[in-house]
C-alpha positions in Angstrom: 21.6 -48.9 -9.1 18.5 -49.1 -7.5 16.6 -52.1 -7.7 12.7 -52.0 -9.3 11.6 -54.3 -7.0 12.3 -52.3 -3.2 9.1 -51.0 -1.9 10.5 -47.3 -0.7 11.5 -47.0 -4.3 7.9 -47.5 -5.5 6.1 -45.3 -2.3 8.9 -42.7 -3.1 7.6 -42.3 -6.6 4.3 -42.0 -5.4 4.6 -39.5 -3.2 6.6 -37.4 -5.8 3.5 -37.9 -7.9 1.5 -36.6 -4.5 4.2 -33.5 -5.0 3.5 -32.9 -8.2 -0.9 -33.1 -7.9 -0.6 -30.8 -4.9 2.1 -28.1 -6.6 -0.4 -27.5 -9.5 -3.1 -26.8 -6.9 -1.4 -24.0 -5.8 -2.8 -21.0 -6.6 0.5 -19.1 -8.1 -1.8 -15.5 -9.1 -3.0 -15.5 -5.3 0.4 -16.3 -3.9 1.6 -13.6 -6.0 -0.4 -11.2 -4.8 -0.9 -11.7 -1.0 2.8 -11.2 -1.3 3.1 -7.8 -2.8 -0.1 -7.0 -0.4 2.3 -7.3 2.5 4.8 -6.1 1.1 2.7 -2.7 0.1 1.1 -2.6 3.3 4.4 -3.0 5.1 5.7 0.1 3.2 2.5 2.0 3.6 2.0 1.5 7.3 5.3 1.3 8.6 6.4 4.4 6.7 3.3 6.2 6.7 3.2 5.9 10.5 6.6 7.7 11.2 6.2 10.2 8.0 3.8 11.5 10.0 5.1 12.1 12.8 8.6 14.0 11.4 5.9 16.0 10.0 4.3 16.8 13.1 7.3 17.9 14.2 8.3 19.5 11.0 5.2 21.5 10.8 4.9 22.9 14.5 8.7 23.4 14.6 8.9 25.6 11.3 5.6 27.2 10.6 3.3 27.4 13.4 4.0 29.2 16.5 0.9 28.7 18.2 0.3 25.3 19.3 -3.1 26.5 19.2 -2.7 26.2 15.5 -1.9 22.8 15.0 -4.2 21.3 16.9 -6.4 20.2 13.8 -3.8 18.8 12.1 -2.4 16.9 15.5 -5.3 15.3 15.8 -5.3 14.2 12.7 -2.1 12.6 12.7 -2.9 11.0 15.6 -6.4 9.5 14.4 -4.9 8.3 11.2 -2.1 6.6 13.4 -4.8 4.8 14.4 -6.0 3.6 11.5 -3.0 2.8 10.3 -3.0 -0.2 12.6 -6.3 -0.5 11.8 -5.5 -1.1 8.1 -2.1 -3.7 8.7 -4.4 -5.8 10.8 -7.6 -5.9 8.3 -5.0 -6.6 5.6 -3.3 -9.3 7.1 -6.8 -11.2 7.8 -8.3 -10.2 3.9 -4.8 -12.0 2.4 -4.8 -15.2 4.1 -8.6 -15.7 3.4 -8.3 -14.7 -0.9 -5.0 -17.0 -0.1 -7.5 -19.3 0.9 -10.2 -18.7 -1.4 -7.7 -19.1 -4.1 -6.9 -22.6 -2.9 -10.1 -23.8 -2.4 -11.2 -22.4 -6.3 -7.8 -23.5 -7.6 -8.6 -27.1 -6.4 -12.3 -27.2 -7.5 -11.5 -25.6 -11.3 -9.0 -28.2 -11.4 -10.3 -31.1 -9.2 -7.2 -32.2 -8.1 -8.8 -34.2 -5.2 -10.6 -36.3 -7.2 -13.7 -35.7 -5.9 -13.7 -32.5 -4.5 -16.7 -30.5 -6.1 -17.8 -26.9 -6.2 -21.2 -26.2 -4.0 -23.6 -23.2 -3.6 -21.8 -21.9 -0.8 -18.4 -21.7 -2.3 -19.7 -19.9 -5.8 -21.3 -17.1 -3.5 -18.5 -17.5 -1.0 -16.5 -16.8 -4.6 -18.1 -14.0 -5.8 -18.5 -12.1 -2.2 -14.5 -12.0 -2.5 -15.2 -10.8 -6.3 -17.5 -8.0 -4.8 -15.3 -7.1 -1.5 -12.0 -6.7 -3.7 -13.2 -4.6 -6.7 -15.0 -2.2 -3.4 -11.6 -2.5 -1.3 -9.7 -1.8 -4.9 -11.6 1.4 -5.7 -11.2 2.3 -2.3 -7.5 2.2 -2.4 -7.2 3.9 -5.3 -8.6 7.5 -3.9 -6.0 6.2 -0.7 -3.3 6.0 -3.7 -4.0 9.5 -4.8 -4.3 11.4 -1.5 -0.9 9.8 -0.7 1.0 11.7 -3.4 -0.4 14.8 -1.7 2.1 15.3 1.2 4.7 13.5 -1.9 3.8 16.5 -3.8 4.3 19.4 -0.9 7.5 18.3 0.1 8.6 18.1 -4.0 7.2 21.4 -4.2 9.5 22.8 -1.5 12.4 21.0 -2.5 11.9 22.5 -5.9 11.5 26.1 -4.2 14.5 25.5 -2.3 16.4 24.7 -5.1 15.7 28.0 -6.9 16.7 30.1 -3.9 20.4 27.9 -3.6 20.7 28.9 -7.2 19.6 32.7 -6.6 21.3 33.2 -3.6 25.3 32.2 -5.4 23.6 33.9 -8.6 23.0 37.4 -7.1 24.5 39.6 -4.0 21.0 40.6 -2.8 18.9 39.1 -0.3 15.7 40.9 -1.3 16.2 39.2 -4.8 14.6 35.6 -3.4 13.6 36.6 0.3 9.8 36.6 -1.5 10.5 33.1 -2.5 7.8 31.2 -0.1 6.5 27.9 0.9 3.4 28.1 2.6 1.4 25.6 4.7 -1.8 26.8 5.0 -2.3 26.1 1.3 -2.0 22.5 1.6 -4.7 22.6 4.3 -1.8 21.8 7.0 -3.0 24.6 9.1 -5.6 27.6 8.9 -5.9 30.9 7.3 -5.2 32.8 10.3 -2.1 30.8 11.4 0.7 32.6 12.1 3.3 32.7 10.9 2.3 29.7 8.0 4.8 29.8 5.8 8.6 30.1 5.4 10.8 32.3 2.9 14.0 32.9 1.5 17.2 31.1 3.2 15.0 30.5 6.5 13.5 28.2 3.8 16.7 27.3 2.2 17.6 25.8 5.8 14.8 24.1 6.9 15.8 21.6 3.5 19.1 21.0 4.6 17.8 19.8 7.9 17.2 16.2 8.2 14.0 15.9 9.2 13.2 17.3 6.5 15.0 14.6 4.3 14.0 11.5 6.2 9.9 12.8 5.6 10.5 13.3 2.1 12.2 9.7 1.5 9.4 8.0 4.1 6.6 9.9 2.5 8.0 8.4 -1.1 8.2 4.8 0.4 4.3 5.6 1.5 3.3 6.4 -1.5 5.4 3.2 -3.4 3.4 1.1 -0.8 0.0 2.1 -1.4 0.5 1.5 -5.3 2.1 -1.7 -4.6 -0.9 -2.8 -2.5 -3.0 -1.7 -5.3 -1.4 -3.7 -8.1 -1.8 -6.7 -5.7 -5.5 -5.7 -5.4 -5.8 -5.5 -9.2 -3.7 -8.6 -9.3 -6.1 -10.8 -6.7 -9.3 -9.6 -9.1 -8.1 -11.8 -12.4 -7.6 -15.0 -10.7 -10.9 -14.3 -8.3 -12.9 -13.4 -11.4 -11.6 -15.6 -13.2 -12.1 -19.0 -10.7 -15.7 -17.8 -10.0 -16.2 -17.7 -13.7 -15.3 -21.2 -14.1 -17.1 -22.2 -11.0 -20.4 -21.3 -12.8 -19.8 -22.6 -15.8 -19.4 -25.7 -13.9 -22.1 -25.2 -12.2 -24.4 -24.9 -15.0 -23.1 -27.8 -16.5 -24.3 -29.8 -13.7 -20.6 -30.4 -12.2 -22.0 -29.5 -8.1 
């Protein structure tokens, strides 16, 4: 149906071959890691920022009567919210740099563009990204563990409220479950001299039924999941980055520069 002599068909075949070669140069592991990194940071920063704001309202309303008892925690929350802004900007730029480095090393390894060769500067740059990504992965592992603390606190609080509700249904006496408490001071949220610092019995069960509690709990779970996705993205970055650097170093030893 299409004459072979037509020039546009030959040009189309040439474009098709060029597209195949370009697709072969795409660093798919780095691309997937970049998408995971952006998704994880969006969850961590967005949900974490809102969770901190909800935590301030929850602790100040139900666990601290004197505003002075909550000054340290409020200052920490505001400081960490600014840190979240910086983390979002840093990982956005670093993800772009790692993706660009992935395109560079993939092209150098596969020699997709003919005379393209890796240089000593390029190999040093790849090694720098490998070292920085390793350091970030270890740091983010600590952030991932730290983000589990509020989830653990709210999980214990929900479990305690569940026990109180069971006791309230099975025992008629109020004193039977009034000794069951949740102390925010034990988790470092308030100083030890804060009053009341804890909530007990049916008061605690009423707190667990509020929308503020459920919203804060869900936000911290999403923050914890976002930190885990970001950690996974950094690990995925390490695999192709380390492999590509090793290949570039091998090519350098073989005299391909």
